[in-house]
C-alpha angles and dihedrals in degrees: 000000000000093000094047089051089048090053091048090051090049090053090053090046093052091050094049092044088053089057088047088060088071088068109025140047121249095267091038088062089048092050098050094041091053099035095053091047090047092055092049092046093049091048090052093049092048092047090051091043091228119172113247107228128169106153128113102035127126112271094250092062089067090059095062094107091047089053090051091058090045088057090058095046098042133090122259094268095048090040091066091045094051092041093058093048092045092052093051091045092051090052091048091051090048091051093050101041106018127266098283097039091047092053091046092066090057095049097045094051096042092048093051095043095046090047090053091048091050091054094044090052090047097244093129092121087077088069095064113113093229091057094044094054091045089067116087110267096229091062089071093057089085087078092060091047090050093050093049092046092052094049091048090046092055094047094043096048092049086058096049127008140278097264094051092045092050093050095045093048090048091052091049093046094049093045093053091045089052091050094047092048090053096044099044104025103025092234128130126191111208090187092055091046090052089049092054091048092051092048093052092043090051091049091050091051093050092048090048091052092048091051091050091050092049091050092048091049091049092050092050090055 
């Protein structure tokens, strides 16, 4: 359930970030999406008085935010590659430091890196307060959806495995995309709907087989 919800939130985030593209550059979108989530995450950690701890992890865990920006900047083929690695690294960070602390690494790195890229590409005008408030407020909600999706993804994957989490999140993402396309654009993709059905049917079959194997193993003992 958590992973399907994470996928649904990702679908909403993608839709809102697409609308954000009408107002901001590519790395401008990255900056605001991550910066807003970073502020919310820090506020949560401070309110809970949680200790910020980041030491003792393998080196690649500290590159999770860099990989997130690489996903945005890469081609479709590399995007899928980086996305899979990024998902596993986020889960690893969550396991080592806790869900919120693990996510914090991603948001700090991605915020700083996307800000630097904005300035290098001379898109700094997007940082002016007047410009920021001129953008419709609801466009920024994609950041909240993305943060919730990542936290749910970390928790859900720790309870299952990477393959299951990827499939369930994909199903949730596609399902929400299908719904949003129908609601806002009046379009419906039968092929995409069939794909979602097959994904869920495949997951149900795999879980049924696992349950049967577990029962057989228990009976043999």
